[in-house]
C-alpha positions as CSV (number, residue, x, y, z in Angstrom):
1,M,0.0,0.0,0.0
2,S,1.2,3.5,-0.8
3,H,2.6,5.5,2.1
4,T,1.4,8.9,1.1
5,P,-1.4,10.5,-1.0
6,N,1.3,11.7,-3.4
7,D,2.3,8.1,-4.1
8,C,-1.4,7.2,-4.7
9,A,-1.7,10.2,-7.1
10,D,1.2,9.1,-9.1
11,Q,-0.4,5.7,-9.6
12,I,-3.6,7.4,-10.8
13,E,-1.7,9.5,-13.3
14,A,0.2,6.5,-14.6
15,L,-3.1,4.6,-15.1
16,L,-4.6,7.6,-17.0
17,S,-1.4,8.2,-19.1
18,M,-1.3,4.5,-20.1
19,R,-4.8,5.0,-21.6
20,G,-4.0,8.4,-23.2
21,V,-6.6,10.1,-20.9
22,K,-6.3,13.7,-19.8
23,L,-8.6,14.3,-16.8
24,T,-8.9,17.8,-15.5
25,M,-10.4,18.5,-12.1
26,G,-11.5,21.6,-10.2
27,G,-13.9,22.6,-7.4
28,E,-15.7,25.3,-5.6
29,P,-14.6,25.6,-2.0
30,T,-16.3,28.2,0.1
31,F,-15.0,30.5,2.9
32,V,-16.5,32.7,5.6
33,P,-14.9,35.1,8.2
34,N,-14.2,33.9,11.8
35,M,-17.4,35.5,13.1
36,P,-19.7,35.9,10.1
37,T,-22.5,38.5,10.7
38,G,-24.8,40.4,8.4
39,A,-27.1,39.3,5.6
40,E,-24.3,38.6,3.2
41,W,-23.0,35.8,5.4
42,N,-26.4,34.3,5.9
43,N,-28.9,34.5,3.0
44,D,-27.7,37.3,0.7
45,A,-25.2,36.7,-2.0
46,M,-23.5,40.2,-2.3
47,G,-22.3,42.7,0.2
48,P,-19.5,45.2,0.7
49,E,-17.7,43.2,3.4
50,K,-17.6,40.1,1.2
51,L,-16.2,42.1,-1.7
52,G,-13.6,43.5,0.6
53,Y,-12.5,40.0,1.7
54,A,-12.4,38.9,-1.9
55,R,-10.0,41.8,-2.7
56,K,-7.8,41.1,0.3
57,L,-7.5,37.4,-0.6
58,T,-6.7,38.3,-4.2
59,A,-4.0,40.7,-3.1
60,K,-2.3,37.9,-1.1
61,L,-2.5,35.4,-4.0
62,L,-1.0,37.9,-6.4
63,T,2.2,37.8,-4.3
64,T,2.4,34.0,-4.2
65,H,0.5,31.6,-6.5
66,F,-0.9,33.9,-9.1
67,K,1.9,36.3,-9.9
68,G,1.4,38.3,-13.1
69,G,-2.4,37.9,-13.0
70,L,-4.9,40.5,-14.1
71,V,-7.6,41.2,-11.6
72,M,-11.1,41.9,-13.0
73,Q,-14.5,42.3,-11.4
74,V,-16.7,40.5,-13.9
75,F,-20.4,39.7,-13.5
76,G,-22.1,36.3,-13.3
77,K,-25.8,35.3,-13.2
78,L,-28.7,37.5,-12.5
79,Y,-31.0,35.7,-10.1
80,P,-34.8,36.4,-9.7
81,G,-35.3,38.9,-6.9
82,E,-31.8,40.3,-7.0
83,P,-31.3,43.7,-8.6
84,L,-27.8,43.1,-10.0
85,P,-25.8,40.3,-11.5
86,R,-23.6,38.7,-8.9
87,W,-20.0,39.8,-9.1
88,V,-17.0,37.5,-9.6
89,L,-13.5,38.8,-8.7
90,L,-11.5,37.1,-11.5
91,T,-7.7,36.6,-11.6
92,L,-6.8,35.9,-15.2
93,Q,-3.4,34.3,-16.0
94,R,-1.6,33.2,-19.2
95,K,-0.9,29.5,-19.1
96,A,2.6,30.3,-20.5
97,M,3.2,32.2,-17.2
98,T,4.2,35.4,-19.0
99,P,2.6,38.2,-17.0
100,L,-0.7,39.7,-18.1
101,W,-0.3,42.5,-15.6
102,T,2.9,43.4,-13.8
103,E,1.7,46.3,-11.6
104,P,-0.6,44.7,-8.9
105,K,-0.1,47.8,-6.7
106,R,-2.3,49.7,-9.1
107,F,-5.4,47.6,-8.2
108,L,-7.9,48.5,-5.5
109,L,-7.4,45.3,-3.3
110,S,-8.7,46.3,0.1
111,N,-11.9,46.9,1.9
112,K,-11.3,50.7,1.8
113,K,-12.6,53.3,-0.6
114,G,-10.3,54.6,-3.3
115,R,-8.8,58.1,-3.5
116,N,-9.6,59.1,-7.1
117,Q,-11.5,62.2,-8.2
118,P,-13.9,62.3,-11.2
119,A,-11.3,64.2,-13.2
120,Q,-9.1,61.1,-13.3
121,A,-11.7,59.3,-15.4
122,S,-11.7,61.9,-18.2
123,R,-7.9,62.1,-18.0
124,L,-7.5,58.4,-18.5
125,M,-10.1,58.3,-21.3
126,R,-8.3,60.9,-23.3
127,A,-5.0,59.1,-22.9
128,M,-6.6,55.8,-24.0
129,I,-8.0,57.3,-27.2
130,E,-4.6,58.8,-28.0
131,Q,-2.8,55.5,-27.4
132,L,-5.3,53.4,-29.3
133,A,-5.1,55.9,-32.2
134,I,-8.8,55.9,-32.6
135,D,-10.6,58.5,-34.7
136,G,-13.4,59.0,-32.3
137,K,-14.5,60.8,-29.1
138,A,-15.8,59.7,-25.8
139,V,-19.2,61.0,-24.7
140,P,-20.3,61.8,-21.2
141,A,-22.9,59.6,-19.4
142,G,-25.4,60.8,-16.8
143,E,-28.3,59.6,-14.7
144,Q,-31.7,60.1,-16.2
145,G,-33.3,63.2,-14.9
146,A,-30.1,64.7,-13.5
147,K,-29.0,68.1,-14.7
148,K,-26.3,67.2,-17.1
149,K,-24.1,65.9,-14.3
150,T,-21.4,63.6,-15.8
151,V,-21.1,60.3,-14.1
152,G,-18.5,58.8,-16.4
153,W,-17.2,58.5,-20.0
154,V,-18.2,56.2,-22.8
155,L,-16.2,55.3,-25.9
156,P,-17.9,53.0,-28.5
157,L,-15.2,50.5,-29.2
158,D,-14.6,47.2,-31.1
159,Y,-11.6,45.3,-32.4
160,E,-11.9,43.7,-35.9
161,D,-9.4,42.6,-38.4
162,S,-6.5,43.5,-36.0
163,A,-7.6,47.1,-35.8
164,W,-9.6,49.3,-33.3
165,Q,-12.8,50.7,-34.5
166,S,-15.1,53.4,-33.1
167,K,-18.3,55.1,-34.4
168,P,-20.0,58.0,-32.8
169,W,-23.1,57.6,-30.8
170,P,-25.9,60.2,-31.0
171,F,-24.9,61.9,-27.7
172,D,-22.7,64.8,-26.8
173,R,-21.9,67.1,-23.8
174,A,-25.3,68.8,-24.1
175,H,-27.1,65.4,-24.3
176,P,-25.2,62.8,-22.2
177,V,-25.8,59.1,-22.6
178,P,-28.9,58.5,-20.5
179,L,-28.0,55.6,-18.2
180,I,-30.5,52.9,-17.2
181,P,-31.2,53.4,-13.5
182,G,-29.1,51.1,-11.2
183,D,-26.1,50.8,-8.9
184,S,-23.8,48.9,-11.3
185,P,-20.9,50.2,-13.4
186,I,-22.1,52.3,-16.3
187,G,-20.9,49.7,-18.8
188,L,-23.9,47.6,-17.7
189,R,-26.3,50.5,-17.8
190,L,-25.9,51.7,-21.4
191,P,-29.1,52.1,-23.5
192,L,-27.9,49.8,-26.2
193,S,-31.4,49.0,-27.5
194,E,-32.0,52.7,-28.3
195,L,-28.9,53.0,-30.6
196,P,-29.1,53.0,-34.4
197,E,-28.8,49.6,-36.0
198,D,-25.4,50.4,-37.5
199,A,-23.9,51.6,-34.2
200,I,-21.1,49.7,-32.5
201,K,-23.0,48.2,-29.5
202,R,-20.1,47.7,-27.2
203,A,-18.1,50.4,-25.4
204,L,-15.2,51.1,-23.1
205,T,-16.4,53.1,-20.1
206,I,-14.4,54.9,-17.3
207,E,-15.8,56.4,-14.2
208,V,-15.0,57.0,-10.5
209,R,-17.2,55.3,-8.0
210,H,-16.5,55.3,-4.2
211,G,-13.0,56.7,-5.1
212,A,-12.2,53.7,-7.3
213,L,-11.2,54.3,-11.0
214,E,-13.5,51.8,-12.7
215,I,-12.6,50.8,-16.3
216,F,-15.3,48.7,-17.9
217,I,-13.9,46.4,-20.7
218,P,-16.4,45.5,-23.5
219,P,-16.6,41.9,-24.9
220,L,-13.4,41.4,-26.9
221,Q,-11.5,38.5,-28.4
222,W,-8.2,37.5,-26.9
223,E,-6.0,39.5,-29.4
224,G,-7.8,42.8,-28.8
225,F,-8.2,42.2,-25.1
226,Q,-4.4,41.8,-24.6
227,Q,-3.7,45.0,-26.5
228,L,-6.2,47.0,-24.5
229,I,-4.9,45.7,-21.2
230,S,-1.3,46.4,-22.2
231,V,-2.2,50.0,-23.1
232,L,-4.1,50.4,-19.9
233,E,-1.2,49.2,-17.7
234,A,1.3,51.4,-19.5
235,L,-1.0,54.4,-18.9
236,S,-1.5,53.5,-15.3
237,V,2.2,53.7,-14.8
238,K,2.7,56.9,-16.9
239,L,-0.2,58.7,-15.2
240,D,0.6,57.1,-11.8
241,L,-3.0,55.8,-11.4
242,R,-4.0,53.9,-8.3
243,D,-7.1,52.2,-6.9
244,L,-8.1,50.7,-10.3
245,V,-11.0,48.4,-10.6
246,I,-11.0,46.7,-14.0
247,C,-14.4,45.3,-14.7
248,G,-16.7,44.2,-17.5
249,Y,-16.1,41.1,-19.7
250,A,-13.3,38.6,-19.6
251,P,-11.9,37.8,-23.1
252,Y,-13.4,35.1,-25.3
253,N,-11.9,32.8,-27.9
254,T,-8.6,32.7,-25.9
255,N,-7.5,29.4,-27.6
256,S,-7.0,27.9,-24.2
257,E,-4.1,30.2,-23.5
258,T,-5.5,31.4,-20.2
259,T,-6.6,30.1,-16.9
260,G,-8.5,31.9,-14.2
261,L,-9.4,31.9,-10.5
262,G,-12.8,33.3,-9.6
263,L,-13.9,34.6,-6.2
264,A,-17.7,34.6,-6.5
265,A,-20.5,36.2,-4.4
266,D,-22.8,33.3,-3.3
267,P,-25.5,33.3,-0.6
268,G,-23.8,33.3,2.8
269,V,-20.3,32.5,1.6
270,L,-17.4,33.6,-0.6
271,E,-17.1,30.9,-3.3
272,I,-13.7,30.1,-4.9
273,N,-13.9,28.8,-8.5
274,L,-10.6,26.9,-8.8
275,P,-8.8,26.8,-12.2
276,P,-8.9,23.4,-13.8
277,A,-5.9,21.3,-12.8
278,E,-4.5,18.5,-15.0
279,T,-3.4,16.4,-12.0
280,W,-4.3,16.0,-8.4
281,R,-0.8,17.3,-7.4
282,D,-1.6,20.5,-9.3
283,Y,-5.0,20.7,-7.6
284,N,-3.5,20.2,-4.2
285,I,-0.8,22.8,-4.6
286,T,-3.3,25.4,-5.8
287,F,-5.9,24.7,-3.2
288,S,-3.3,24.7,-0.4
289,A,-2.0,28.1,-1.5
290,I,-5.5,29.5,-1.6
291,C,-6.3,28.1,1.9
292,D,-3.1,29.7,3.3
293,A,-3.9,33.0,1.7
294,A,-7.5,32.8,2.9
295,H,-6.5,32.2,6.5
296,A,-4.1,35.2,6.3
297,A,-7.0,37.3,5.0
298,G,-9.3,36.2,7.9
299,L,-11.3,33.6,5.9
300,F,-12.0,30.0,7.1
301,L,-13.4,26.7,5.9
302,T,-15.8,26.2,8.8
303,K,-18.3,28.0,10.9
304,R,-19.7,27.5,14.4
305,S,-23.3,26.9,15.4
306,L,-24.9,28.2,18.5
307,N,-24.9,24.8,20.2
308,G,-21.2,24.3,19.5
309,V,-21.4,22.1,16.4
310,I,-18.6,23.0,14.0
311,R,-19.7,22.6,10.4
312,G,-18.6,23.3,6.9
313,T,-19.3,26.8,5.6
314,G,-22.8,25.8,4.3
315,G,-22.1,26.7,0.7
316,G,-21.2,24.1,-2.0
317,S,-17.7,22.7,-2.4
318,H,-18.4,20.8,-5.5
319,L,-15.9,18.7,-7.4
320,A,-15.8,19.0,-11.2
321,F,-14.1,16.8,-13.8
322,G,-13.6,17.2,-17.5
323,G,-10.9,17.6,-20.1
324,P,-8.5,20.3,-21.3
325,T,-10.6,20.8,-24.5
326,P,-13.8,19.2,-25.8
327,D,-11.8,17.1,-28.2
328,E,-9.7,15.7,-25.4
329,N,-12.6,15.2,-23.0
330,V,-12.8,11.5,-21.9
331,F,-16.5,11.8,-21.1
332,F,-17.1,12.7,-24.8
333,N,-14.6,10.2,-26.2
334,Q,-15.7,7.3,-23.9
335,P,-19.4,8.0,-23.2
336,T,-19.9,4.9,-21.2
337,L,-17.6,6.5,-18.5
338,L,-20.6,8.7,-17.7
339,T,-22.9,5.6,-17.3
340,S,-20.2,4.0,-15.1
341,V,-20.1,7.1,-12.8
342,L,-23.9,7.2,-12.6
343,R,-24.2,3.5,-11.8
344,Y,-21.3,3.4,-9.3
345,W,-22.5,6.5,-7.4
346,Q,-26.0,5.0,-7.1
347,H,-24.6,1.8,-5.8
348,H,-22.6,3.5,-3.0
349,P,-24.6,5.9,-0.8
350,A,-21.4,6.9,1.1
351,L,-20.5,9.0,-2.0
352,S,-23.8,10.8,-1.6
353,Y,-23.9,11.4,2.1
354,L,-20.5,11.4,3.9
355,F,-18.9,14.3,2.1
356,T,-21.9,16.6,1.9
357,G,-23.4,18.9,4.5
358,Q,-25.5,17.8,7.4
359,Y,-28.7,18.3,5.4
360,V,-29.4,15.4,3.0
361,G,-32.3,13.8,1.3
362,A,-34.9,14.7,-1.3
363,G,-35.1,18.4,-0.5
364,C,-31.3,19.1,-0.2
365,Q,-29.1,20.8,-2.7
366,A,-27.8,17.6,-4.2
367,P,-30.4,14.8,-3.9
368,R,-29.7,11.3,-5.2
369,I,-31.8,10.1,-8.2
370,D,-33.5,7.5,-6.0
371,E,-34.7,10.2,-3.7
372,G,-36.8,11.7,-6.4
373,A,-39.8,10.5,-8.3
374,E,-40.2,6.7,-8.4
375,H,-39.9,6.4,-12.2
376,L,-36.5,8.1,-12.4
377,L,-34.5,5.1,-11.4
378,Y,-36.1,2.9,-14.0
379,E,-35.7,5.6,-16.7
380,L,-32.0,6.2,-15.7
381,E,-31.3,2.5,-16.0
382,S,-33.0,2.5,-19.5
383,A,-30.9,5.5,-20.5
384,C,-27.6,3.8,-19.3
385,E,-28.4,0.6,-21.2
386,G,-29.4,2.5,-24.3
387,L,-26.1,4.5,-24.4
388,E,-24.0,1.4,-23.6
389,R,-25.6,-0.5,-26.5
390,M,-25.2,2.2,-29.1
391,P,-23.1,1.0,-32.1
392,Y,-21.5,4.4,-32.5
393,V,-20.3,7.3,-30.3
394,P,-23.1,9.8,-30.0
395,D,-22.4,13.5,-30.6
396,R,-22.1,15.8,-27.6
397,E,-25.6,17.2,-27.8
398,M,-27.2,13.7,-28.0
399,L,-25.0,12.5,-25.1
400,D,-26.2,15.5,-23.0
401,Q,-29.8,14.7,-23.8
402,F,-29.5,11.2,-22.6
403,F,-29.5,12.4,-19.0
404,R,-30.4,16.1,-18.9
405,N,-34.1,15.4,-18.0
406,L,-33.3,12.7,-15.5
407,L,-30.6,14.3,-13.4
408,T,-32.7,16.9,-11.5
409,D,-34.3,17.5,-8.2
410,A,-38.0,16.7,-7.5
411,A,-39.0,20.0,-9.1
412,G,-37.0,19.4,-12.3
413,N,-34.1,21.8,-11.4
414,T,-31.0,20.5,-13.2
415,H,-28.7,22.5,-11.0
416,R,-29.9,20.9,-7.8
417,A,-28.8,17.3,-8.6
418,E,-26.1,15.1,-7.1
419,I,-24.5,14.7,-10.5
420,C,-25.0,17.9,-12.4
421,L,-24.6,18.3,-16.2
422,D,-25.4,22.0,-16.4
423,K,-21.9,22.7,-17.8
424,F,-21.6,19.5,-19.8
425,W,-23.0,20.4,-23.3
426,N,-25.9,22.7,-22.4
427,F,-26.9,25.1,-25.2
428,S,-29.1,27.2,-22.9
429,S,-26.2,28.5,-20.9
430,P,-23.3,30.7,-22.1
431,T,-20.9,28.7,-20.0
432,G,-22.7,25.4,-20.5
433,K,-20.6,23.7,-23.2
434,L,-17.5,22.9,-21.2
435,G,-17.7,19.1,-20.9
436,I,-17.8,19.3,-17.1
437,V,-19.4,16.7,-14.9
438,E,-20.1,18.4,-11.5
439,L,-20.4,16.3,-8.4
440,R,-22.5,18.5,-6.0
441,A,-22.7,16.3,-2.9
442,F,-19.6,17.8,-1.4
443,E,-19.1,20.5,1.2
444,T,-16.1,22.1,2.8
445,M,-13.9,20.3,5.3
446,P,-12.0,22.1,8.1
447,T,-8.5,21.6,6.5
448,A,-7.0,21.8,3.0
449,E,-5.5,18.3,3.6
450,M,-8.9,16.7,4.3
451,M,-10.4,18.3,1.2
452,A,-7.5,17.3,-1.0
453,N,-7.8,13.6,0.2
454,V,-11.5,13.6,-0.7
455,A,-10.6,15.0,-4.2
456,L,-7.9,12.3,-4.5
457,F,-10.5,9.6,-3.5
458,I,-12.9,10.7,-6.2
459,R,-10.2,11.0,-8.8
460,A,-9.2,7.4,-8.0
461,I,-12.7,6.2,-8.4
462,I,-13.0,7.8,-11.9
463,A,-9.6,6.4,-12.9
464,M,-10.8,3.0,-11.8
465,L,-14.0,3.3,-13.9
466,I,-11.9,4.4,-16.9
467,K,-9.9,1.2,-16.5
468,K,-12.9,-1.0,-15.9
469,P,-16.4,0.2,-16.7
470,F,-19.1,-0.5,-14.1
471,I,-22.1,-2.1,-15.7
472,K,-24.1,-3.6,-12.7
473,K,-27.8,-2.8,-12.7
474,L,-29.0,0.0,-10.4
475,R,-29.8,-1.0,-6.9
476,R,-33.4,-0.7,-5.4
477,F,-32.6,0.3,-1.9
478,G,-36.1,1.2,-1.0
479,P,-36.6,2.1,2.7
480,K,-33.1,0.8,3.5
481,L,-31.5,3.9,1.9
482,H,-32.3,6.3,4.7
483,D,-32.9,3.7,7.4
484,R,-29.4,2.4,7.2
485,Y,-27.1,4.5,5.0
486,L,-27.5,7.7,7.1
487,L,-25.6,5.9,9.9
488,P,-21.8,6.6,10.0
489,S,-20.8,2.9,10.6
490,V,-22.8,1.8,7.5
491,L,-21.3,4.6,5.5
492,M,-17.8,3.7,6.6
493,E,-18.4,0.0,5.7
494,D,-19.5,1.3,2.2
495,L,-16.3,3.4,1.9
496,T,-14.2,0.3,2.8
497,K,-15.8,-1.6,-0.1
498,I,-15.1,1.3,-2.5
499,C,-11.4,1.4,-1.4
500,A,-11.2,-2.4,-2.0
501,D,-12.5,-1.8,-5.6
502,I,-9.9,0.9,-6.1
503,R,-7.1,-1.3,-4.9
504,R,-8.2,-4.0,-7.3
505,A,-7.6,-1.5,-10.1
506,G,-4.0,-1.0,-9.0
507,I,-4.4,2.2,-7.0
508,D,-3.4,2.0,-3.3
509,F,-5.8,4.4,-1.6
510,D,-5.6,4.0,2.2
511,P,-9.0,4.1,3.8
512,S,-7.5,5.7,7.0
513,W,-7.1,8.9,5.0
514,L,-10.9,9.3,5.2
515,Q,-11.2,8.6,8.9
516,P,-10.8,12.3,9.8
517,I,-13.7,13.1,7.4
518,L,-15.9,10.7,9.2
519,D,-14.9,12.1,12.6
520,F,-15.7,15.7,11.4
521,R,-19.0,14.9,9.6
522,C,-20.2,12.5,12.3
523,P,-18.4,13.5,15.6
524,I,-18.7,11.6,18.8
525,V,-21.2,13.5,20.9
526,G,-20.7,11.4,24.0
527,K,-19.4,8.2,25.5
528,L,-21.0,6.2,28.3
529,S,-18.9,3.8,30.4
530,I,-20.5,0.4,30.7
531,P,-19.1,-2.6,32.6
532,G,-16.0,-3.6,30.7
533,G,-16.3,-1.2,27.9
534,E,-18.0,1.9,26.3
535,L,-21.2,2.9,24.6
536,I,-20.3,5.4,21.8
537,V,-22.8,8.0,20.5
538,R,-22.1,9.7,17.1
539,Q,-23.9,12.3,15.1
540,A,-25.7,10.7,12.1
541,F,-27.3,12.4,9.1
542,E,-31.0,13.5,9.0
543,P,-33.1,14.1,5.9
544,W,-35.3,17.1,6.8
545,P,-38.5,17.0,4.7
546,L,-39.8,19.9,2.7
547,M,-42.9,21.6,3.9
548,A,-45.8,22.8,1.7
549,E,-45.5,25.9,-0.4
550,E,-46.1,29.3,1.2
551,S,-46.5,32.7,-0.3
552,S,-43.9,35.2,0.6
553,G,-44.8,38.5,-1.1
554,A,-44.3,38.0,-4.8
555,A,-42.4,34.7,-4.4
556,T,-43.4,31.2,-3.4
557,V,-41.1,29.5,-0.9
558,R,-40.7,26.1,0.8
559,V,-39.0,25.6,4.1
560,V,-37.8,22.4,5.7
561,D,-38.8,20.8,8.9
562,N,-35.5,20.8,10.9
563,S,-37.0,19.7,14.1
564,T,-35.5,16.2,14.1
565,D,-32.1,14.8,14.7
566,R,-30.5,11.4,14.2
567,L,-27.8,9.7,16.3
568,E,-25.9,6.4,16.1
569,F,-25.1,4.2,19.1
570,S,-22.4,1.6,18.9
571,L,-20.6,-0.8,21.3
572,C,-16.8,-1.0,21.5
573,D,-17.2,-4.8,21.5
574,A,-20.2,-6.7,20.0
575,K,-20.2,-9.1,23.0
576,F,-21.7,-6.4,25.3
577,A,-25.0,-6.6,23.3
578,E,-25.7,-9.9,25.1
579,Q,-24.8,-8.5,28.5
580,G,-27.1,-5.5,28.8
581,Q,-29.9,-3.4,27.3
582,L,-29.8,0.1,25.8
583,I,-32.8,2.1,26.8
584,V,-33.5,5.6,25.5
585,N,-36.5,7.6,27.0
586,G,-37.9,4.3,28.2
587,I,-37.7,2.5,24.8
588,E,-35.6,-0.6,24.4
589,I,-33.3,-0.1,21.4
590,P,-32.4,-3.2,19.3
591,W,-29.0,-3.7,17.8
592,Q,-28.0,-4.4,14.2
593,D,-24.8,-5.9,12.9
594,V,-22.4,-3.9,10.6
595,G,-19.3,-5.9,9.8
596,G,-19.2,-7.5,13.2
597,Q,-20.0,-4.2,15.0
598,K,-23.2,-3.7,16.9
599,V,-24.9,-0.4,16.0
600,A,-28.4,1.2,16.4
601,G,-29.9,4.4,15.0
602,L,-32.2,6.8,16.8
603,R,-34.4,9.6,15.3
604,Y,-36.1,12.0,17.7
605,K,-37.7,15.4,17.9
606,C,-34.9,17.7,19.0
607,A,-36.5,21.1,18.8
608,S,-39.6,23.1,18.1
609,A,-40.1,24.3,14.5
610,Y,-42.9,25.9,12.5
611,P,-44.0,24.7,10.1
612,A,-43.2,21.1,11.1
613,L,-44.6,17.6,10.9
614,H,-46.4,16.0,13.9
615,P,-47.4,18.9,16.1
616,H,-48.6,16.4,18.7
617,V,-45.1,15.2,19.4
618,M,-43.4,17.1,22.2
619,I,-39.7,17.9,22.2
620,Q,-37.8,14.7,23.2
621,S,-34.5,16.4,24.2
622,P,-32.8,15.8,26.5
623,L,-32.5,12.1,25.7
624,N,-32.4,10.0,28.8
625,I,-29.9,7.2,27.8
626,H,-29.5,4.2,30.1
627,W,-27.5,1.0,29.9
628,Q,-29.0,-1.7,32.1
629,S,-27.2,-4.9,33.0
630,K,-27.1,-7.3,35.9
631,R,-23.8,-5.7,37.0
632,K,-24.5,-2.0,36.8
633,L,-26.9,0.7,35.8
634,T,-25.3,3.7,34.0
635,G,-26.8,6.6,32.2
636,A,-26.4,10.1,30.7
637,L,-28.5,12.9,29.4
638,Y,-27.9,14.3,25.9
639,H,-29.2,17.8,25.2
640,Y,-29.5,19.0,21.6
641,W,-29.6,22.5,22.9
642,N,-28.3,24.5,25.9
643,P,-28.8,22.5,29.0
644,N,-28.5,25.6,31.2
645,G,-31.1,27.9,29.6
646,P,-33.2,28.7,26.6
647,L,-30.6,30.9,24.8
648,Y,-26.9,31.0,24.2
649,D,-24.9,34.3,24.6
650,G,-24.2,34.7,20.9
651,L,-22.1,32.4,18.6
652,P,-18.9,30.8,20.0
653,A,-16.0,33.1,19.5
654,S,-13.5,30.2,19.0
655,D,-13.4,26.5,18.2
656,A,-12.4,25.9,21.8
657,E,-15.5,27.6,23.1
658,A,-17.6,25.7,20.5
659,N,-16.2,22.4,21.8
660,E,-16.9,23.4,25.4
661,R,-20.6,24.0,24.5
662,A,-20.8,20.7,22.6
663,A,-19.2,18.8,25.5
664,A,-21.6,20.5,28.0
665,R,-24.6,19.0,26.3
666,W,-23.6,15.4,27.3
667,I,-24.2,15.0,31.0
668,P,-23.2,11.7,32.7
669,L,-25.6,10.6,35.5
670,N,-23.9,9.6,38.7
671,A,-27.0,7.9,40.0
672,P,-29.4,7.1,37.1
673,I,-32.9,6.0,38.2
674,K,-33.8,2.6,36.9
675,Y,-36.9,2.4,34.7
676,E,-39.6,0.5,36.4
677,Q,-41.1,-0.4,33.0
678,T,-39.7,-0.2,29.5
679,K,-41.1,-0.8,26.1
680,P,-39.7,-2.7,23.1
681,A,-39.2,-0.4,20.2
682,E,-42.0,-0.3,17.6
683,T,-40.6,-0.5,14.1
684,A,-42.0,0.1,10.6
685,P,-40.8,-1.1,7.1
686,E,-39.1,2.2,6.7
687,S,-37.6,2.2,10.2
688,T,-36.0,-1.0,11.5
689,W,-32.3,0.0,11.9
690,T,-33.1,3.6,13.0
691,I,-35.8,3.7,15.7
692,D,-38.0,6.8,15.5
693,L,-38.9,8.0,18.9
694,R,-41.7,10.1,17.5
695,R,-43.6,6.9,16.7
696,Q,-43.2,5.3,20.1
């Protein structure tokens, strides 16, 4: 067996190289500050503090891993109910490592306002026109209804046939460009639909906002973009310009000469869009550098709950796999790899649950296909068999259509699926034809090493499937899926089987590298000493159900019932199951066997919620946990919430304080009272391994 993850990574690359496969990988880790407060660290996507953190992180990366990068504030999706497209702070690099920008001190890369005055905008615009040798003039832009106050300057500009072009717009100093109302750069607020048909409908704009000198770059191909940026940098030195914000559009048709790192505004988190890496070692080096810079900037991979639970940041941390180009993409060239991935993931629920957030199930951000409508599993199997039997390799559009309408959530949303093909070959999205298979059931881990080991594990699985396709029929788990596979011991048993498959493919992945992930995702919440051994209680996963639709103003929303919790009980030695009885709240809990280990699951109502299912069931926390044997009676109370009062005094200020709160919720009983009467647990077809206290 390999001694280090690097050794394992080398085996993977050797396997891929032998088959002539180039498999790129990336991801979207998310970060939050130490004590996140405010709407932008809860439900909102954008906010001034988040942008400031993004700029500070970028500043640190420009001095280490992304030297020579150009920093741009580009704009992503416009979501319903949000007034502006979400910003992305992009660091663009040439793959050849020749600098695209050598003066990082010119950028505004802090959370402070800039120091420019409006005159700087007109000064720079005049210099740009002169340097580009354009026979044209810039026109002022103003807010509608304002009295001829100039907000910024607009230069109609395009680059065709290796030459700059400009044509005048029907505006002048007396009649400024009337900007569409808004709070975005003026380059996004130009009245393009009102221009004559023969007008150039793209423009360079320059303005001063909040003291920053904002230069909006129009859509340009790579050749023209490089020239424009070169001129801009030379002028920033000549005119000694500072606090620049270069925004607008990244170049297109770059002939794969560039790579980029995006820091994106996402609800509650700062999301990092990693550049595609050709090997796991490259991925690990880049991600480690980003984590180091993020920590130095005050950003972290976890956040703390009121009751002391330390979790991932709550945003996605998806893993993505593809190829350097569509022509080199293994998913296009070997389409049955996609069916192998779909089949293998469905066979192994550990890949769906262990690496994701605490919230799983049909209503989560990445539901399994067998958590959706009943017909989907049958239809997916039909699609896999149909693709595998095709006598020719289907084109990319047809391959995409095999699964697009199956890999969705219950509402038909293709983005909220465990295996997402939104960026595979999707004509409806401007960034949809990238050949990327996105695995969404992944969330952030507390360390870069843990996240890198997870990425290595998944890369090993895909390499294994490239070597030997997986063609077994899909499994019909039925009620067993949630009854058993939300318990950590069952998930770890499943991981052990996966690692055995990987080893048979010639890749020595050590299962112990994943133990820290299990301990983080499913921490031990308490231990109870029993005669000769221990009873161990771990956090398990809980699928909170979606409630009915409710009207919220102009929108329709659905919330989840988060009033339930799930735990796993296990014995340090299976022999103790014959020597005593586990009793929780007066209910006798039966044991199940997992690889020779005795385990039991427990579901209970941990808190009050509205709306919620079963309003007749009272809160069942604290849990009164007893171990009764002939030799001794021992017990403990487990509180889901504060055992000392209804409220906590704010969020824990440190991990140490969080751990203290978590530990305080487990209270050993020095003299537990013996139950005079207990009841055997009532079970149901959906609940035999996990006993539901709400039904007792």
